[in-house]
C-alpha positions in Angstrom: -4.7 -33.3 -2.9 -6.6 -34.7 -5.9 -6.6 -32.9 -9.3 -10.2 -31.9 -8.8 -9.5 -30.5 -5.3 -6.5 -28.6 -6.5 -8.4 -27.1 -9.4 -11.2 -26.1 -7.1 -8.8 -24.4 -4.7 -7.1 -22.6 -7.6 -10.3 -21.2 -8.9 -11.5 -20.1 -5.5 -8.2 -18.2 -5.1 -7.6 -17.0 -8.7 -11.1 -16.1 -9.5 -11.5 -13.6 -6.7 -8.6 -11.4 -7.7 -10.5 -8.7 -9.6 -10.3 -5.1 -10.6 -13.1 -2.5 -10.4 -13.9 1.2 -10.2 -16.4 3.1 -7.9 -19.9 1.7 -8.0 -19.8 0.3 -11.5 -19.6 3.7 -13.1 -20.2 3.8 -16.8 -17.2 6.1 -17.0 -14.6 4.9 -14.5 -12.2 7.3 -12.9 -9.5 8.0 -15.5 -6.6 7.2 -13.1 -8.1 3.8 -12.0 -9.0 3.0 -15.6 -5.4 3.8 -16.8 -4.0 1.8 -13.9 -6.0 -1.3 -14.7 -5.5 -1.1 -18.4 -1.7 -0.9 -17.8 -2.0 -3.9 -15.5 -3.7 -6.0 -18.2 -1.0 -4.8 -20.6 1.7 -6.1 -18.1 3.0 -2.5 -17.7 3.2 -2.6 -13.9 5.3 0.5 -13.6 2.7 2.6 -15.3 -0.1 0.8 -13.4 1.5 1.6 -10.0 2.0 5.3 -11.0 -1.7 5.7 -12.0 -3.0 4.0 -8.9 -0.7 6.0 -6.7 -2.1 9.1 -8.2 -5.6 7.9 -7.5 -4.8 7.1 -3.9 -3.3 10.6 -3.5 -6.5 12.2 -4.9 -8.8 10.0 -2.9 -7.0 8.9 0.3 -10.2 7.8 2.0 -11.3 5.4 -0.7 -10.5 1.8 0.3 -10.6 0.6 -3.3 -7.5 2.6 -4.2 -5.4 0.6 -1.7 -6.9 -2.7 -2.7 -6.1 -1.9 -6.3 -2.5 -1.1 -5.3 -2.3 -4.5 -3.6 -3.4 -6.2 -6.8 -0.7 -4.4 -8.7 1.9 -5.6 -6.1 0.6 -9.1 -6.4 0.7 -9.3 -10.2 4.1 -7.6 -10.4 5.4 -10.3 -8.2 3.6 -13.1 -10.1 5.1 -11.7 -13.3 8.6 -11.6 -11.8 8.2 -15.2 -10.7 6.8 -16.3 -14.1 3.6 -17.5 -12.5 1.0 -15.5 -14.4 1.0 -18.1 -17.2 -0.5 -20.8 -14.9 -4.2 -20.0 -15.1 -4.3 -20.4 -18.9 -3.5 -24.1 -18.7 -5.9 -27.0 -18.2 -3.0 -29.4 -17.5 -2.7 -29.5 -13.7 1.1 -30.1 -13.9 1.4 -26.7 -15.6 -1.4 -25.1 -13.6 0.2 -26.0 -10.3 3.9 -25.7 -11.2 6.0 -23.9 -8.6 7.0 -20.3 -9.5 10.5 -19.5 -10.7 12.7 -17.6 -8.3 12.3 -16.7 -4.6 9.3 -14.6 -3.3 10.2 -11.1 -2.2 9.5 -10.6 1.5 9.2 -6.8 1.0 6.5 -7.4 -1.7 4.5 -9.6 0.7 4.8 -7.0 3.5 3.5 -4.2 1.4 0.7 -6.3 0.0 -0.5 -7.2 3.5 -0.3 -3.6 4.7 -2.4 -2.5 1.7 -5.1 -5.1 2.2 -5.3 -4.5 5.9 -5.6 -0.7 5.3 -8.4 -1.6 2.8 -10.3 -3.4 5.5 -9.9 -0.7 8.0 -11.4 1.9 5.6 -14.0 -0.4 4.1 -15.6 -2.0 7.1 -17.2 1.2 8.5 -18.5 2.1 5.0 -20.5 -1.1 4.4 -23.4 0.3 6.5 -23.7 3.6 4.5 -26.0 3.5 1.5 -23.8 5.9 -0.5 -20.6 3.9 0.0 -21.8 0.3 0.5 -21.1 -1.0 -3.1 -17.6 0.5 -3.2 -16.8 -0.9 0.2 -18.0 -4.4 -0.6 -16.0 -4.4 -3.8 -12.9 -3.2 -2.1 -13.2 -6.0 0.5 -13.7 -8.6 -2.2 -10.6 -7.4 -4.0 -8.5 -7.3 -0.8 -9.5 -10.9 0.1 -8.8 -12.0 -3.4 -5.4 -10.6 -3.5 -4.5 -12.4 -0.3 -6.0 -15.6 -1.6 -4.0 -15.5 -4.8 -0.7 -14.8 -2.9 -1.4 -17.7 -0.6 -2.2 -20.0 -3.4 0.0 -19.1 -6.3 3.1 -18.0 -4.4 3.1 -19.6 -0.9 1.3 -22.8 -2.3 -1.1 -22.8 0.7 -3.9 -24.1 -1.4 -6.5 -25.0 1.1 -5.8 -21.9 3.3 -6.3 -19.7 0.2 -9.9 -20.9 -0.1 -10.9 -19.0 3.1 -10.2 -15.5 1.9 -11.5 -16.5 -1.5 -14.9 -17.5 0.0 -14.9 -14.1 1.9 -14.6 -12.4 -1.5 -17.5 -14.4 -2.8 -19.7 -13.4 0.2 -18.8 -9.7 -0.4 -19.7 -10.0 -4.1 -23.0 -11.8 -3.2 -24.0 -9.0 -0.9 -23.0 -6.5 -3.6 -25.3 -8.2 -6.2 -28.1 -8.2 -3.6 -27.7 -4.5 -3.3 -27.2 -3.8 -7.0 -28.0 -6.7 -9.5 -26.6 -4.6 -12.3 -23.1 -4.4 -10.9 -22.0 -6.7 -13.7 -18.4 -7.1 -12.6 -19.5 -8.9 -9.5 -21.0 -11.8 -11.6 -17.5 -13.1 -11.9 -17.7 -14.5 -8.4 -21.1 -16.1 -8.8 -20.0 -17.5 -12.1 -16.8 -19.1 -10.9 -18.5 -20.4 -7.7 -21.2 -22.0 -9.8 -18.6 -23.8 -11.8 -16.4 -24.8 -8.9 -19.2 -26.3 -6.9 -20.6 -28.1 -10.0 -17.2 -29.9 -10.4 -17.0 -31.1 -6.8 -17.6 -34.8 -5.9 -21.2 -35.4 -5.1 -21.0 -35.6 -1.3 -19.0 -32.3 -1.1 -21.3 -30.7 -3.7 -24.3 -31.6 -1.6 -22.9 -30.0 1.5 -21.9 -26.9 -0.5 -25.4 -26.5 -1.9 -26.9 -26.9 1.6 -24.7 -24.0 2.7 -26.1 -21.8 -0.1 -23.4 -22.2 -2.8 -24.9 -22.6 -6.3 -23.8 -25.5 -8.6 -24.5 -25.1 -12.4 -22.0 -25.1 -15.2 -24.6 -23.5 -17.5 -25.3 -20.7 -15.0 -21.5 -20.3 -14.5 -21.0 -19.6 -18.2 -24.0 -17.3 -18.2 -22.7 -15.2 -15.3 -19.2 -15.0 -16.7 -20.7 -13.8 -20.0 -22.6 -11.1 -18.2 -19.3 -9.8 -16.7 -17.4 -10.3 -20.0 -20.0 -8.4 -22.0 -21.3 -5.8 -19.6 -18.5 -5.3 -17.0 -16.3 -2.2 -16.8 -12.8 -2.5 -15.6 -13.2 -6.1 -14.8 -14.3 -7.0 -18.3 -10.9 -8.4 -19.6 -10.5 -10.5 -16.5 -14.0 -12.0 -17.0 -12.9 -12.9 -20.5 -9.9 -14.7 -19.2 -12.0 -16.8 -16.8 -14.6 -17.4 -19.5 -11.9 -18.7 -21.8 -10.4 -21.0 -19.0 -14.0 -22.4 -18.4 -14.4 -23.1 -22.1 -11.1 -25.0 -22.1 -12.2 -27.0 -19.1 -15.3 -27.9 -21.1 -13.4 -28.8 -24.2 -14.8 -25.9 -26.1 -11.5 -24.9 -27.8 -13.0 -22.8 -30.5 -15.0 -20.6 -28.1 -11.9 -20.2 -25.9 -9.8 -19.3 -28.9 -12.2 -16.5 -29.9 -12.1 -15.0 -26.4 -8.3 -15.1 -26.1 -7.9 -13.7 -29.6 -10.1 -10.7 -28.6 -7.9 -10.1 -25.6 -4.7 -10.4 -27.7 -6.0 -7.7 -30.1 -7.2 -5.4 -27.2 -3.9 -5.7 -25.3 -1.1 -6.2 -28.0 1.7 -5.7 -25.5 0.5 -8.6 -23.3 2.7 -11.5 -24.4 0.6 -14.0 -22.5 -2.5 -13.3 -24.5 -0.5 -13.5 -27.8 1.2 -16.7 -26.7 -2.1 -18.5 -25.9 -4.0 -17.1 -28.9 -1.3 -18.6 -31.1 -1.3 -21.9 -29.1 -5.1 -22.3 -29.5 -5.0 -21.4 -33.2 -3.0 -24.6 -33.9 
């Protein structure tokens, strides 16, 4: 696979692993909020505890199980020292094999959680009061599976399939509610990915309804980074990576420095903030 093709597959997979709360609430559920904040801080034990409490309180909400799947994924990525990959522009580092052996029990639990998410979310998509939450839960579940396939199993082309499903769910979500700012992550990354494809593939992608504009990509990621709720830090990560890809080191440095200040226990943010400062 070419460097461009591998980068495209990576973004399709990585970009769709996202975190959210019910219906883009201005005040997210406190347990979900605490769970995701702990995840950004790399405190996965606390994250799992808060998310388990949320699931116990709201067992019929598919988003709780999708969030737990994301925690399982990122716990495993952290154990395998693979979380560092998405901060690099160098493809050799970006696509390096993880350290250690994947845990079969972690994969089993992840797939059980994503499947349960789909079982709960699919019937809710047709209900006005639960449509947004169901779509977001489905996007998250697909994204978790895409990242596992890409970053751990190294099934790069296969990972694009659930990644695209995540994009389609986010697109439907934005059609329902254009002010669900977290969802602009998907449109932003898709814009950027398609814009970097070779011309013949880009032409086919645009015919199929996938946008292609680096300028729009940055604009959409900024919307999520500035106005999102629980997804805001992740949007900043993707915005910084996009800046690095476009040789805008100073802009990337500013974003990563903000994340390092906001999450002082996240050693990855501190590491890359220092790296970009030199």
